[in-house]
C-alpha positions in Angstrom: 70.6 41.0 0.4 71.6 42.2 3.8 74.0 40.3 6.0 74.6 40.7 9.7 77.2 38.7 11.6 77.7 38.6 15.3 81.2 37.4 16.5 82.4 36.1 19.8 85.7 37.2 21.1 87.5 34.3 19.4 86.7 35.8 15.9 84.5 32.9 14.8 81.0 33.6 13.6 78.4 32.5 16.0 75.3 33.8 14.3 74.9 34.6 10.6 71.8 36.5 9.6 71.0 36.7 5.9 68.1 38.7 4.6 66.8 38.4 1.1 64.0 40.8 0.1 61.9 41.0 -3.0 58.6 42.8 -3.7 56.5 39.8 -2.4 58.6 38.4 0.5 61.4 38.7 3.0 63.4 35.6 3.8 65.6 35.6 6.9 68.1 32.8 7.2 69.7 32.1 10.6 72.8 30.1 11.0 74.3 29.3 14.4 73.3 30.2 17.9 70.5 32.7 18.7 71.6 33.5 22.2 72.9 36.4 24.3 74.2 39.3 22.3 73.4 37.4 19.1 69.7 37.4 20.0 70.0 41.2 20.5 71.6 41.5 17.1 68.7 39.6 15.5 66.3 41.9 17.3 68.1 44.9 15.9 68.1 43.4 12.4 64.3 42.8 12.7 63.7 46.3 14.1 65.3 47.7 10.9 63.3 45.4 8.7 59.9 45.5 10.4 58.8 48.9 9.0 59.3 47.7 5.4 57.4 44.4 5.7 54.0 45.7 4.8 51.9 42.9 3.2 55.0 40.9 2.2 55.3 37.3 3.4 58.1 36.6 5.9 60.0 33.3 6.1 62.4 32.4 8.9 64.8 29.7 7.8 65.9 27.9 11.0 67.5 24.9 9.2 71.0 25.8 10.3 70.1 27.1 13.8 72.0 25.2 16.4 70.7 26.7 19.6 68.4 29.4 21.0 68.2 30.7 24.5 65.1 32.3 26.0 66.0 35.7 24.6 66.5 34.2 21.1 63.1 32.5 21.3 61.5 35.8 22.4 62.9 37.5 19.3 61.6 34.7 17.1 58.2 34.9 18.8 58.1 38.7 18.2 58.8 38.2 14.5 56.3 35.4 14.2 53.7 37.1 16.2 53.7 40.3 14.1 54.0 38.6 10.7 52.8 35.0 11.0 56.1 34.1 9.4 56.6 30.7 7.8 59.2 28.8 9.9 61.4 26.6 7.8 62.9 23.6 9.6 64.9 20.5 8.7 65.9 18.7 11.9 64.2 17.5 15.0 65.9 20.4 16.9 64.7 23.1 14.5 61.2 21.6 14.4 61.1 21.7 18.2 62.3 25.3 18.1 59.5 26.2 15.6 57.0 24.6 17.9 58.2 26.6 20.9 58.0 29.8 18.9 54.5 29.1 17.6 53.1 27.5 20.8 53.3 30.6 23.0 52.2 32.9 20.3 49.2 30.7 19.4 48.2 30.4 23.1 48.4 34.2 23.5 46.3 34.8 20.4 43.7 32.4 21.7 43.6 34.1 25.1 43.1 37.5 23.5 40.0 36.4 21.6 
């Protein structure tokens, strides 16, 4: 398991990124805000993981995500767009976020056909 944490100046964790890997899948759990420098950190984490994905299934657990700005949504779209990741949600907000991530990617895929 890999764990990356981004901290604001106050010392409290704002985004927690947990990665659990096995031979069949990669699960990325996000807790907190995917915004600003924390979106960049998620992008770095993904850049490190992407080469090792291969044919493994990817799941993005958004259940404890509290906010995502445009940059955060872009990173989630990049992950979803390259892996067709399963987006795990639990609240109206996280379901909305998942719809935003998949909507643009699905529209782009349809336009490319």
